[in-house]
N, C-alpha and C positions, 0 to 999 in steps of 0.2 A: 932128042925131042921126049922118047921113053922114060927116060930119065925126070926131066921136069915133071911128066905126067906122072909118074909115080909120087915123086915128094909131092905134088900137088896134092894127090890122094893120102897119104899120109897124113897131112897136116890137117885136113879134112879131119880124118878119123880123130886125130888128138885132141883136136877142137871138139868133137861130139863129144869124146869121152868126160874130158875136163867139165860139161858143161852137164852131163848125167850125173858127172860125181858133186856136183857142188848142187844140182837142183835135188839129188836125194838126200844130202847130206841136212841141207835145211828144211827139207820136208821132213827130216828125221827129229832135228833140233822142234819143229815147232810142235809135233805130237808127242815129245818125248816129254814126261810130266817131271816136275819138281819136285824134288823130297827134301823135310829138314828133320830135326831131333828135339827130341823132349829135351833140355838143357837143366842143369841142377848149377844154382851160383847165386851171385848176391842182385838183387833186383831193385830198381828204384822208383818210386813212383813221382814224376818229375810235374810240375805244371809249369808252361814255357808261356811266358809274357812278353812284351816289349816295354820297355819304357823311356823316360827321359832323367837327365842327372840335372841333379837339382844340389844347392849346396845346401847343406843342416840349417847354416847359421850365415843372416847376413844383414847387413846394416843400409836401410834405407834413405838413399839421398832426396831431401823432401824440400817441397819449395816452402817458403817464408811462412811461419805458422800464425803470423799476426792477420794471415788471410782469413784465420776464423774469428777475427776481434766482432765486438758488439758494434764497435761504431762506423762500421761500414763490413757490406758482407757482397762478395760478387762471385757468382753461381760457376762459370764457366771460364779458366783460362786458358788459352794454348802455348803450347812449347813451340817458342821460337825456331830456336837451334837447337841441335844435341848432339855430342862428340857421337862418331860408331862405335858399335856397340863390342866389346873386348877389348877398347884401349885402357890400358892402365894405366892410373893418375897416382899422384901422390897427395898427400891430402893438401888443401886450400887449392888443388889444382882446377881450370877453369872447366865445367861440365856441360851445361846448358843453360839457356835465356829463356824466360818468358815474352810473352806478347804484352806489351806497355799499353796498349792502346783503349782496352775497356777501363781500367784503374787511371789513366790518364783523362778519358774523358768525365771518369766519376771524381778525379781531382778536380779537372775545371769547373765542375758544378757546386763543387767545395768551397772553392776558394771565390765565385763569385757571391754564395750564402755568407760566407764569414766577411764579404766586402759590405752586403747588405747589414750583417750583426753589428761592424763597425759605426757605420751611419748612423744604426737607432740606437745604440749606445751614446753617439755623442749627440742626437739630438736629446735624447733623456735626460742626458746629463744638462743640456742647455733649458730644456721644458724648466726641469725641477730649481736649476737656480733662478730663472726671472722669477718663478713662482712663491717661491721660499724669500727672493728678495722683496717682495711687492709684500708678502706676509709680517715681514720684518719691519717695512717703514709703515704700514698701519698699526701695527703694535706701538711703535715710536708714537704715530699721531694720536693714539689711544692713549698713550701715556701723559702726550701732554695735554691732553683736553682733561687726564683724571685731576692733575695738578692744577692746572684753570678750575674747574668744580672745588678743589678743595681749598685756595684761594676767594673764591665767591664765598665760600662756607663761613672762611674765619674773619671776612670784611662784613656778614650780616649779623652780625652777634649785635650790632647798637642798632639793628631793623627787628620791625613786628615779630611775632612769633609766626605767624604765618609765611612770612619772608623768606624766615631761616628754615622752616621746615622744607620749604620750596628749595631753597638752595642743599638741605643736607639729600633731598630725592634726586637732586640731579649727581650727587658726587656718588650717590650710590650707583643710580644707573651707566655713569663711566666706567666705575670699579667693575662691574659687572660685565659691560661689553670688553673691556681691558682681559679681564680672567677667561671670559669664550673667546676672545681673538687671541690669547697665548695658549689655550688650549685648542682651540685649530688649528695655530700654528704648528704645535707638538704632533699633531694627527696627521698633517701634510708632509714635515717630516720625516715621519716614518714610513709613510706613504710611499713619498720622493726615494727613502733608502731602500723598500722595497723590491720597487721597479729599478732602481739602478742593480739591484742585486741580481733582478732576474734577466737582463740584459746584459749585465756581465758574464752570469755562469752561463747564457748562449753562446755569449761573445768568445770564452774560455773554450768552451766544447766545441766549436768551429776551428779553434785554433789548432785544438787538440788534435781532430779527424785530421784535418789539412797535414798534421804534423806524424800522424800517423802511417797518412799516403804515402809522403812522402819517404819513412825511413822503408814503407813495404816495396818502394818503387827501388831504391837504393840496393835489395834482394834479389830482386828481378836474376842477377847475374847469377847462377847454383855454381857453387864449389864444392869437389869432393870432402868429406870431414873426416878420411884416413885415405890410408894407401890403399889401394885393390884394383880389382876390373871390374870395371862399368857393364853391367847388364840391363838389358831394358825390361823393364817391369811389365809384367803381363797382371792386364785388367780382368775383371770376372769373368767376361768370356773368353778370356784366350789369347785375345789378341796381346801385343804387344806396343807400349804406350811410345811412340817414336814421332818427329818431327811433323806438327798439326794436328797430334793428339790433344785432348784438356783433361783439365784436371779442375777439380772440384775442392773446395773447403773439406767436405769427408774424406778427402784422399786425395794428398797432396804428394804420392810419391811419384817422383820423374823417374829414376831410376835405382838402380841397387848394386851395392857392392858386397858379392859373395865371398862368405870364406872358404876358399877352394883346399883346405887342408880336410875337410869332411864332407861328403858329398853322398846325397840321396839317390837312389833310383824310385820316380813317381811313375807308378804304372797303376793298368788297370785290370782288373781278375773278372772273367763274366760268371755269373751265378750259378753256374753248372760244377764249375772248381771252388769258389768262393768257401764252400763246407772244408775243402782240404786246407787251407792255406792258414797257418797259426802265427801268430809271433814267437820271434825266436829260432824259426827255420831256417836252413841254412840253403844259401843260395848259390847258384855260379854264375859268374856275371861276365857277359862280351862286348866289346864297343866297338859298333859297327865301324866306326873311322880307321878303328885301329884292330885287325879280326886276329893281329897275331898278341894282342894282349889279352891276358886273364886274368880275373877278378874273382874275389870273395865276397859276399854278402851276408846279410841278415835280415831277415823279415821284423820290423821292429814298430810298422802298424799296421792297422789292418780295420776298414771302416766299418761300420755295423749296419749305415743305411746307404741300401744301393742308389745309384743316380745313373741318369740319359744322357748320354756324351751328344753333343751337338751334330747333325745328319746319321742318328743311327736309330735302332729300336730297339736294340738288346741293353738290359740293363747290367751293369758293373759296378764292382765296388773299388773303391782306392784303396791303394796297397804301397807303403812307404817301405822299401829298402836301405840298409844301411850299407855301403860298400867299406868292408875293412882296410884296404890298403889305400895309401895316398900315392898319385902319380900326376907331377905335372902337366901330362898331356889330358887329363880330363879335365873338360870344361861342361860349362852347363847348358844345357839344351842337347847336348848330345844323346844318340838315338842309342839306347842296351837295348840286349838279348838276354834275358832272366830265365834261368830255370831256378824255379822255386823245388827244393826237395823238399815234398811234403811228406813221405814214409820210405826208409830203406829195411829189405829184409835181408837178412844172413846170406841165408840157402833155402831157397824155393824152388821149386821146378815150374819152369815157364816154357811156352812157345811162343810164334809169331802169331801176330792177330789174324794174318790169311790165312793159318791153318786152321782157328776156328770156326767152327759152323753151327746154326742156330734152327730150329724145328719147331713151334709148339710150345716155345717156352723153353725147348731142349737143348743143351748144349753136347756139340758130338765133335770128333776128327775123325778123317779117314785116314787108318793104319796101312802102313805098307802090305800086313797082310791081308788087307782085303775085307776089313773088319770096320762098321762105324761104332766108332765106340765114345760112348756116354760120359762126357768130364763134368767134374764140378769148381767152373771158372771163380776167382778171385780176382783180386784187385788188377788196372791196367794199367803201364803208361802208353806213350804213342805208338811204339813198336811191338811191345809185345804182350802177355796176359799171362798171371800167374794161375797153374794148374792144382788145384787142392787135392782132388781124386782122378783115378781113371787111367792115368798113366803112368810110364816108369820111366827111369832116368834113361837117355840114348834112344829111345822107342821112335822108330822114323814113322812120319806123318804124310800128306799129302800138303801142299802148300795151297794148292787149289782143287776146285772138284774135278775128281778124274773122270773117264770115260766110263757110263754106265753105272751111275753111280747105286740105279736100284740093287744091282746085283752084292753090293756091301750090307754084309748083315749087323744087326745092333748088336752090341755085346753093353752090359754093364746098365742094363734097365732098372737094376734095383737103387741108383742113386738117384733118380728122378724124383723120389719123395724129398730128399736131400735139396738137390737144386729148388722144388718150390718153395720150400719152407724158408730156404737161405731167399730169394726175390719175397717172400713175405715179408719177415724181417727187415728186408731193405729198406721195403716200403713204412713200412712202420716207423722205423727209423726216420726217412724223409719227413713224413706225415709230423712226427712228433716235433722233432726241430723245426718244420713248418710253423706248429702253436706256438712252441717257445719265441721266435720271431714275434708275431702277431703281440703275443703277448707282452713284449717286450714294450712294441709299437704302441701298446694299447697307455702302460704304465707313463710312459713319454709323453703321452697324448694329455693324461689324465694330470699329470704332473704339471705341465704347461697351462691348463684351463685350470688347474687350483690356484696359480700362481699369479694369474690376469685377475682371479674373482677376488682370490687376498688382497689384490691392487685396488680393484674396486671398493673392496668392503672397507678399507684403508681410507679411501677417500671419501665414502659415503659418511663414515663416522667421524670424520675430521671436521673442525668448527668449520670452517671453509663450504663444505659440502651442502647440494642441495638437494639432492635425491633423497628420498624419504621409504625408498623402497623394501632394504632390509628390515626398519621396525614396522611393516606391515604384516612382517611374517612372525607366526606363533611365538611367544616368548622371546623375541628380538626386543620387543620396545621395554620388557623391565629388565633385562642383560642392560641395556646403554642405559636405566635409568640409574641402574645399582653402582656401575661404572662412573657415571657424572657422581654421583651422591660421594661416593666410593674418593675421587678427585679432589672435589670441594671440602672434604676435612680439614681441618688447621692442622 
């Protein structure tokens, strides 16, 4: 019994000791400060952005180009069927089917108009035939009458002069009536030919329009122009064109066949970092679907004008990155992680961002020697910042604000003017860059305005122009008159 009691007491003491050790070590870890060192080495300025893979070159799978024809126009045509995205097709393979209902209704109306035109052609033909036959019969009768008057005149040579004169007048009247009837017949004939030509042209137009519609309907089954992988086409709003989507005569693309041998990563950089990104900079690329794969790339295009993406407030700039390597696993629309290396320093002094502090525009660090050392910071990346002046390699620093920071004495105050000057220079550079961008925008706006004004002036000065506003300006009348005078010289 005593043995058990002593064992229980011993176990209790062991538990208490272990608890105290754990508590004391935990509290010690919580209160013990963390330190880091100022290191010297290679330093990279990197802009991290997320992108989406796109083929650099691709061929569009188009709806029939005849939909843009002048004989008929359909505003919206729906995609009735479309093979799954990512399907590998060969040249001539089936891709999609367009909805025929809109064009079929228009074809029915055209066929009705064609039947009316055929009936109008037949009616005009019969009317002109009857009318011309009647006129020809009238000419024959007038010719017979003229011959009768001629015989009467010949028989009247033994009659008194008055009778002969009357016979002569009757013959002349008959000849004149015949000539007038012949002239009217020729006019009616020309009129009939013009009427027949008009209805024939209208009939031919209706036939041609009907045949065009039949030809287009036969092309509503879309086939691949070459071998490749079918990728759904993205519209202006970013939505993919799929079954149920509509196409218009101004945008006939149904899908695309990308060239997977050369891929680009399309990304957007915020307005804060865009000044760092330049064409030709190297990029490290990863693919979210295959994190173990590593690729390299190069910035090939940087937009000059920012844009605002849907559902966002920040302005961004489009950046296109070309992937240097080819890998069959890369597919369009895959998400990529892009590290754009904007600058590289071979040997500089740098520290973690957590070790740098600021107060009244003064940057400083807490050293292990109990000093608040003023430093001149340089460029930074996501984790570290360059220290241009104020620290030595290997110097130990606090990673966070230490206890009782007011006891740390400031040193390196002679660097404060240099820090302020550097900040002022940075503000001036940013202001200069902003002014250059505004000037570029003004030039582009003025260029567009001058182009529009030039088109207006051309329309106004053209023979068909109706406005005379330029001539109202001082000197414009004389210039236009001189120009016309020069043009009229032989």
